[in-house]
NUTILO-367122 format. One record per residue (C-alpha): residue number from 0; x, y, z; chain. Coordinates in Angstrom, 2 decimals. Each point is the difference from the previous one (the first is absolute). Example, Ala and Ser with C-alpha at 12.3 -4.5 7.8 and 13.67 -1.06 7.14 Angstrom:
BEGIN
r n->0&c1->12.30&c2->-4.50&c3->7.80&chain->A
r n->1&c1->1.37&c2->3.44&c3->-0.66&chain->A
END
This chain:
BEGIN
r n->0&c1->144.90&c2->91.10&c3->124.48&chain->A
r n->1&c1->-1.41&c2->2.21&c3->2.76&chain->A
r n->2&c1->-0.72&c2->2.73&c3->-2.54&chain->A
r n->3&c1->-1.89&c2->-2.47&c3->-2.20&chain->A
r n->4&c1->-2.13&c2->-1.19&c3->2.93&chain->A
r n->5&c1->-0.64&c2->3.61&c3->1.04&chain->A
r n->6&c1->-1.11&c2->0.98&c3->-3.54&chain->A
r n->7&c1->-2.17&c2->-3.11&c3->-0.25&chain->A
r n->8&c1->-1.63&c2->0.88&c3->3.33&chain->A
r n->9&c1->-0.80&c2->3.51&c3->-1.20&chain->A
r n->10&c1->-1.49&c2->-1.29&c3->-3.25&chain->A
r n->11&c1->-2.11&c2->-2.53&c3->1.88&chain->A
r n->12&c1->-1.22&c2->2.69&c3->2.40&chain->A
r n->13&c1->-0.97&c2->2.28&c3->-2.86&chain->A
r n->14&c1->-1.85&c2->-2.75&c3->-1.87&chain->A
r n->15&c1->-1.88&c2->-1.11&c3->3.13&chain->A
r n->16&c1->-0.97&c2->3.58&c3->0.77&chain->A
r n->17&c1->-1.29&c2->0.42&c3->-3.57&chain->A
r n->18&c1->-2.11&c2->-3.17&c3->0.36&chain->A
r n->19&c1->-1.48&c2->1.35&c3->3.24&chain->A
r n->20&c1->-0.85&c2->3.26&c3->-1.75&chain->A
r n->21&c1->-1.72&c2->-1.90&c3->-2.82&chain->A
r n->22&c1->-2.01&c2->-1.97&c3->2.55&chain->A
r n->23&c1->-1.04&c2->3.20&c3->1.72&chain->A
r n->24&c1->-1.01&c2->1.57&c3->-3.33&chain->A
r n->25&c1->-2.01&c2->-3.11&c3->-0.83&chain->A
r n->26&c1->-1.76&c2->-0.03&c3->3.39&chain->A
r n->27&c1->-0.79&c2->3.72&c3->-0.12&chain->A
r n->28&c1->-1.10&c2->-0.24&c3->-3.62&chain->A
r n->29&c1->-2.23&c2->-3.02&c3->0.46&chain->A
r n->30&c1->-1.65&c2->1.48&c3->3.09&chain->A
r n->31&c1->-0.51&c2->3.36&c3->-1.71&chain->A
r n->32&c1->-1.51&c2->-1.64&c3->-3.10&chain->A
r n->33&c1->-2.29&c2->-2.13&c3->2.18&chain->A
r n->34&c1->-1.05&c2->3.01&c3->2.10&chain->A
r n->35&c1->-0.75&c2->2.15&c3->-3.06&chain->A
r n->36&c1->-1.94&c2->-2.78&c3->-1.69&chain->A
r n->37&c1->-2.07&c2->-1.08&c3->3.01&chain->A
r n->38&c1->-0.66&c2->3.39&c3->1.61&chain->A
r n->39&c1->-0.11&c2->2.36&c3->-2.98&chain->A
r n->40&c1->-0.68&c2->-2.39&c3->-2.91&chain->A
r n->41&c1->3.06&c2->1.50&c3->-1.65&chain->A
r n->42&c1->2.68&c2->-1.65&c3->-2.10&chain->A
r n->43&c1->3.06&c2->1.53&c3->-1.64&chain->A
r n->44&c1->0.11&c2->-0.08&c3->-3.81&chain->A
r n->45&c1->1.66&c2->-3.12&c3->-1.41&chain->A
r n->46&c1->1.52&c2->1.67&c3->-3.03&chain->A
r n->47&c1->2.41&c2->2.58&c3->1.44&chain->A
r n->48&c1->1.59&c2->1.54&c3->3.07&chain->A
r n->49&c1->-1.99&c2->1.57&c3->2.80&chain->A
r n->50&c1->1.20&c2->1.99&c3->2.98&chain->A
r n->51&c1->-2.22&c2->-0.31&c3->3.08&chain->A
r n->52&c1->0.83&c2->2.39&c3->2.83&chain->A
r n->53&c1->-1.32&c2->-1.14&c3->3.38&chain->A
r n->54&c1->-0.40&c2->2.78&c3->2.56&chain->A
r n->55&c1->-1.02&c2->-1.11&c3->3.49&chain->A
r n->56&c1->-1.02&c2->3.17&c3->1.85&chain->A
r n->57&c1->1.75&c2->-0.81&c3->3.25&chain->A
r n->58&c1->3.63&c2->0.44&c3->0.88&chain->A
r n->59&c1->2.26&c2->2.81&c3->-1.21&chain->A
r n->60&c1->-2.33&c2->2.81&c3->-1.07&chain->A
r n->61&c1->2.80&c2->1.72&c3->-1.96&chain->A
r n->62&c1->0.56&c2->-3.18&c3->-2.05&chain->A
r n->63&c1->-3.74&c2->-0.35&c3->-0.61&chain->A
r n->64&c1->-0.33&c2->3.63&c3->-1.11&chain->A
r n->65&c1->3.01&c2->-0.36&c3->-2.35&chain->A
r n->66&c1->-1.58&c2->-3.13&c3->-1.51&chain->A
r n->67&c1->-3.32&c2->1.83&c3->-0.52&chain->A
r n->68&c1->1.75&c2->2.98&c3->-1.61&chain->A
r n->69&c1->1.85&c2->-2.23&c3->-2.48&chain->A
r n->70&c1->-3.14&c2->-2.05&c3->-0.63&chain->A
r n->71&c1->-1.77&c2->3.19&c3->-1.07&chain->A
r n->72&c1->2.74&c2->0.62&c3->-2.58&chain->A
r n->73&c1->-0.18&c2->-3.49&c3->-1.52&chain->A
r n->74&c1->-3.68&c2->-0.92&c3->0.40&chain->A
r n->75&c1->-0.75&c2->0.91&c3->-3.63&chain->A
r n->76&c1->2.04&c2->-3.02&c3->-1.13&chain->A
r n->77&c1->-2.07&c2->-3.02&c3->-0.98&chain->A
r n->78&c1->2.58&c2->-2.37&c3->1.52&chain->A
r n->79&c1->0.06&c2->1.66&c3->3.44&chain->A
r n->80&c1->-2.41&c2->-1.02&c3->2.77&chain->A
r n->81&c1->-0.38&c2->1.20&c3->3.56&chain->A
r n->82&c1->-1.36&c2->-2.10&c3->2.85&chain->A
r n->83&c1->-0.66&c2->1.94&c3->3.21&chain->A
r n->84&c1->-0.63&c2->-2.07&c3->3.12&chain->A
r n->85&c1->-1.10&c2->0.84&c3->3.53&chain->A
r n->86&c1->-1.61&c2->-1.71&c3->2.96&chain->A
r n->87&c1->-2.84&c2->2.53&c3->0.25&chain->A
r n->88&c1->-1.38&c2->2.90&c3->-2.03&chain->A
r n->89&c1->1.28&c2->2.42&c3->2.66&chain->A
r n->90&c1->3.56&c2->-0.94&c3->-0.97&chain->A
r n->91&c1->-0.55&c2->1.70&c3->-3.38&chain->A
r n->92&c1->-0.92&c2->3.42&c3->1.44&chain->A
r n->93&c1->3.54&c2->1.50&c3->-0.09&chain->A
r n->94&c1->0.40&c2->-1.10&c3->-3.63&chain->A
r n->95&c1->-3.46&c2->0.88&c3->-1.35&chain->A
r n->96&c1->1.27&c2->2.85&c3->-2.21&chain->A
r n->97&c1->2.56&c2->-2.30&c3->-1.63&chain->A
r n->98&c1->-2.56&c2->-2.73&c3->-0.58&chain->A
r n->99&c1->-2.46&c2->2.35&c3->-1.71&chain->A
r n->100&c1->2.57&c2->0.74&c3->-2.71&chain->A
r n->101&c1->0.57&c2->-3.63&c3->-0.98&chain->A
r n->102&c1->-1.81&c2->-1.67&c3->-2.90&chain->A
r n->103&c1->-1.79&c2->-3.19&c3->-0.85&chain->A
r n->104&c1->3.27&c2->-1.95&c3->0.22&chain->A
r n->105&c1->-0.36&c2->0.22&c3->3.77&chain->A
r n->106&c1->-1.37&c2->-2.66&c3->2.34&chain->A
r n->107&c1->-0.85&c2->0.84&c3->3.61&chain->A
r n->108&c1->-0.40&c2->-2.44&c3->2.88&chain->A
r n->109&c1->-1.12&c2->1.43&c3->3.33&chain->A
r n->110&c1->-0.80&c2->-3.35&c3->1.59&chain->A
r n->111&c1->3.51&c2->-1.22&c3->0.82&chain->A
r n->112&c1->-0.52&c2->-3.11&c3->-2.12&chain->A
r n->113&c1->3.56&c2->0.30&c3->-1.28&chain->A
r n->114&c1->1.13&c2->-1.14&c3->3.47&chain->A
r n->115&c1->-1.69&c2->-3.37&c3->-0.58&chain->A
r n->116&c1->2.07&c2->-0.64&c3->-3.12&chain->A
r n->117&c1->3.41&c2->0.32&c3->1.67&chain->A
r n->118&c1->1.24&c2->2.59&c3->-2.48&chain->A
r n->119&c1->2.76&c2->0.99&c3->2.40&chain->A
r n->120&c1->-0.25&c2->3.64&c3->-1.01&chain->A
r n->121&c1->0.69&c2->2.63&c3->2.63&chain->A
r n->122&c1->0.62&c2->3.03&c3->-2.22&chain->A
r n->123&c1->-0.34&c2->0.98&c3->-3.66&chain->A
r n->124&c1->1.16&c2->-2.73&c3->-2.40&chain->A
r n->125&c1->0.30&c2->0.12&c3->-3.79&chain->A
r n->126&c1->-0.47&c2->-3.37&c3->-1.68&chain->A
r n->127&c1->0.80&c2->-0.95&c3->-3.58&chain->A
r n->128&c1->-2.34&c2->-2.44&c3->-1.73&chain->A
r n->129&c1->0.76&c2->-1.58&c3->-3.34&chain->A
r n->130&c1->-2.39&c2->-2.32&c3->-1.82&chain->A
r n->131&c1->-2.35&c2->0.17&c3->2.98&chain->A
r n->132&c1->2.58&c2->-1.17&c3->2.57&chain->A
r n->133&c1->1.94&c2->2.06&c3->2.55&chain->A
r n->134&c1->3.72&c2->-0.39&c3->-0.54&chain->A
r n->135&c1->1.50&c2->2.88&c3->1.98&chain->A
r n->136&c1->-0.81&c2->2.34&c3->2.87&chain->A
r n->137&c1->1.71&c2->2.97&c3->1.56&chain->A
r n->138&c1->-0.77&c2->1.33&c3->3.45&chain->A
r n->139&c1->-0.12&c2->3.78&c3->-0.25&chain->A
r n->140&c1->1.41&c2->2.50&c3->2.46&chain->A
r n->141&c1->0.93&c2->3.67&c3->-0.12&chain->A
r n->142&c1->3.52&c2->-0.81&c3->-1.21&chain->A
r n->143&c1->-0.89&c2->-2.19&c3->-3.00&chain->A
r n->144&c1->-3.53&c2->0.89&c3->-1.10&chain->A
r n->145&c1->0.85&c2->2.55&c3->-2.71&chain->A
r n->146&c1->2.81&c2->-2.18&c3->-1.38&chain->A
r n->147&c1->-2.24&c2->-3.07&c3->-0.16&chain->A
r n->148&c1->-2.71&c2->1.87&c3->-1.88&chain->A
r n->149&c1->2.54&c2->1.53&c3->-2.38&chain->A
r n->150&c1->1.59&c2->-3.41&c3->-0.71&chain->A
r n->151&c1->-3.38&c2->-1.59&c3->-0.74&chain->A
r n->152&c1->-1.71&c2->2.83&c3->-1.86&chain->A
r n->153&c1->2.88&c2->2.12&c3->-1.32&chain->A
r n->154&c1->-1.28&c2->3.44&c3->0.97&chain->A
END
């Protein structure tokens, strides 16, 4: 009986944790969609997947540089978007050379407006949007960034 209760407790914990993750994805996704629509007049395509990469240029500079380097490799894809955010234009100075190599799939916000939308993003994050709605996000760091890009884009 104790084993049954223990197993049931683990299953309940896993299912509750999954529900919390879905709520977090929903909150992040809704806020990101609202921010992109209101600030940039941008909306993800409704017909297929899109991969927005959000790079706030504060925090771990090594993580930010790794995100920029991978963004340069994948920016030619029509389903890949980059949003670069900062509080002031001066924050972009260390990353100017990376930003010059990105294409029209890039949005830049140097006003800090993303802070008003409670995006909860403190480092590079790769989102997955399907049918115009965010359904997954992965916070990127030096340990997982190459794996995450490989899993999503295959090369």
